VEXNUMI-152752 format. One record per atom (N, C-alpha, C, O): x, y negated, z negated. Coordinates in steps of 0.1 Angstrom, whole numbers, padded with zeros to 4 digits, always signed. Atoms other than C-alpha are relative to their C-alpha. Layout:
<nodes>
XYZ
...
</nodes>
This chain:
<nodes>
-0013+0002-0011
-0010+0314+0144
-0004+0014+0013
+0004+0023+0010
-0002-0010-0008
-0018+0340+0173
+0000-0003+0020
-0006-0012+0026
-0010+0002-0012
-0004+0340+0207
+0003+0012+0011
+0008+0022+0006
-0006-0009-0009
+0005+0361+0237
+0013-0002+0005
+0015-0013+0009
-0008+0005-0007
+0037+0362+0251
-0002+0007+0014
-0009+0017+0016
-0003-0007-0014
+0046+0368+0286
+0010-0005+0006
+0014-0016+0009
-0009+0002-0004
+0072+0377+0300
+0006+0008+0017
+0004+0020+0020
-0002-0003-0012
+0085+0379+0336
-0009-0011+0011
-0007-0011+0023
+0010+0008-0006
+0060+0354+0347
-0003-0008+0002
-0001-0015-0008
+0007+0016+0004
+0043+0322+0357
-0010+0000+0001
-0017+0007+0009
+0018+0003-0004
+0011+0307+0353
-0002-0007+0017
+0006-0014+0024
+0006-0002-0016
-0009+0308+0389
+0004-0013+0006
+0005-0014+0018
-0004+0008-0002
+0000+0272+0387
+0008-0010-0001
+0016-0002-0004
-0003+0007+0005
+0018+0244+0381
+0000-0006-0013
-0006-0017-0014
+0003+0005+0012
+0022+0239+0343
+0013-0007-0010
+0023-0009-0004
-0010+0008+0010
+0045+0221+0316
-0006+0002-0007
-0018+0002-0005
+0003-0002+0005
+0045+0230+0286
-0003-0010-0013
+0004-0019-0016
+0003+0010+0008
+0025+0216+0256
+0003-0009-0006
-0002-0020-0005
-0010+0008+0012
+0050+0204+0230
+0010-0012+0010
+0007-0024+0008
-0007+0004-0004
+0077+0192+0254
-0002-0002+0012
+0006-0011+0015
+0004-0002-0016
+0064+0194+0290
+0014+0002+0004
+0022-0007+0010
-0012-0004-0016
+0093+0209+0308
-0009+0011+0003
-0017+0016-0006
+0007-0008-0009
+0078+0231+0335
+0001+0013-0005
+0012+0017-0010
+0004-0013+0002
+0065+0265+0328
+0010+0010+0013
+0010+0007+0025
-0007-0003-0006
+0091+0290+0340
-0002+0015+0002
-0014+0017+0003
+0006-0016+0003
+0089+0332+0339
+0000-0003-0017
+0008-0011-0023
-0001-0001+0014
+0083+0336+0305
-0006-0011-0010
+0002-0020-0011
+0008+0010+0006
+0063+0314+0284
-0006+0008-0010
-0007+0020-0011
+0012-0014+0011
+0035+0320+0249
-0013-0015+0003
-0011-0027+0004
+0010-0003-0005
+0003+0316+0258
-0012-0005-0024
-0014+0002-0033
+0007+0000+0012
-0019+0303+0223
-0011+0006+0001
-0015-0001+0011
+0012-0004-0003
-0054+0322+0225
-0009-0007-0005
-0018-0013+0001
+0015+0015+0003
-0076+0300+0207
-0004-0019+0010
-0013-0027+0010
+0002+0013-0012
-0068+0271+0234
+0005-0003+0012
+0005-0013+0019
-0007-0007-0013
-0049+0289+0259
+0008-0014+0006
+0007-0019+0017
-0016+0013+0000
-0019+0258+0256
+0008+0011+0005
+0006+0024+0005
-0013-0007-0006
+0012+0269+0273
+0016-0007-0003
+0021-0015+0005
-0015-0004+0005
+0047+0271+0257
+0011+0001+0004
+0011+0012+0010
-0012-0001-0007
+0078+0270+0270
+0010+0013-0010
+0019+0020-0005
-0010-0009+0001
+0096+0292+0247
-0010-0004-0017
-0019-0012-0019
+0005-0001+0017
+0087+0300+0204
+0001-0009-0008
-0007-0011-0016
-0002+0014+0003
+0102+0270+0195
-0008-0012-0002
-0011-0019-0012
+0010+0007+0009
+0081+0247+0205
-0015+0001-0002
-0023-0009-0001
+0012-0011+0006
+0051+0269+0195
-0002-0004-0013
-0012-0007-0019
+0000-0002+0016
+0067+0267+0162
+0000-0018-0004
-0009-0021-0013
+0004+0016-0004
+0067+0226+0165
-0009+0000+0000
-0013-0001-0011
+0015+0007-0001
+0034+0221+0175
-0013+0008-0012
-0025+0006-0011
+0006-0011+0008
+0020+0248+0146
+0004-0008-0015
-0003-0008-0025
-0009+0005+0012
+0044+0228+0121
-0007-0015-0002
-0011-0020-0013
+0010+0014-0004
+0028+0194+0138
-0014-0002-0007
-0017-0010-0017
+0012-0001+0009
-0005+0200+0128
-0003+0004-0008
-0014+0002-0012
+0001-0004+0019
-0002+0216+0096
+0001-0019-0005
-0007-0027-0011
-0001+0013+0009
+0013+0182+0087
-0016-0012+0003
-0022-0018-0005
+0016+0005-0007
-0020+0165+0104
-0009+0002-0007
-0017-0006-0013
+0013-0010+0006
-0043+0190+0091
+0003-0010-0016
-0007-0017-0020
+0001+0001+0013
-0029+0178+0053
+0000-0011-0003
-0005-0014-0014
-0002+0013+0006
-0021+0143+0055
-0019+0000+0006
-0019-0012+0003
+0012+0001-0005
-0060+0143+0070
-0010+0001-0017
-0019-0006-0023
+0011-0006+0012
-0075+0160+0040
+0009-0007-0014
+0004-0003-0024
-0005+0004+0012
-0051+0141+0013
-0010-0017+0004
-0016-0024-0004
+0013+0011+0003
-0071+0110+0028
-0011-0003-0003
-0015-0014-0007
+0011-0004+0004
-0101+0125+0022
+0000-0001-0009
-0010-0007-0013
+0005-0002+0017
-0099+0131-0014
+0004-0009-0005
-0002-0011-0016
+0001+0012+0002
-0084+0098-0016
-0009-0013-0001
-0009-0023-0008
+0008+0009-0004
-0112+0081+0000
-0007+0005-0022
-0005-0002-0031
+0007-0002+0010
-0133+0101-0031
+0007-0007-0021
+0001-0009-0032
-0004+0002+0012
-0107+0090-0060
+0001-0015-0006
+0002-0026+0001
+0002+0013+0005
-0110+0064-0087
+0013+0000-0001
+0021+0007+0004
-0014+0002+0004
-0082+0044-0104
+0003+0009-0011
+0014+0014-0011
-0003-0008+0006
-0085+0063-0131
+0001+0023+0003
-0001+0033-0004
-0002-0018-0007
-0078+0102-0108
-0014+0005+0000
-0018+0015+0007
+0016-0008+0001
-0116+0109-0116
-0006+0001+0017
-0011-0009+0023
+0016-0002-0012
-0137+0122-0083
-0013-0003-0001
-0020+0002-0009
+0014+0004+0000
-0167+0107-0076
-0012+0004+0007
-0018+0006-0004
+0003+0000-0012
-0190+0113-0050
-0015-0010-0004
-0023-0013+0005
</nodes>
């Protein structure tokens, strides 16, 4: 989780929150790695949580592809 908190500024062009789609006004969060903009810390936290869940489900599905009925992992 790396982000920059921007207070009292709006982005150069009209921008919307990456999570909820609200128009960005003065003050927002920008994720450093992706440069995505969020209207507040709640939207950013929701995005991080949903991304983590997606990665977790993907890892489970990948692991399930290698397991057999007896629970052993074979490659």
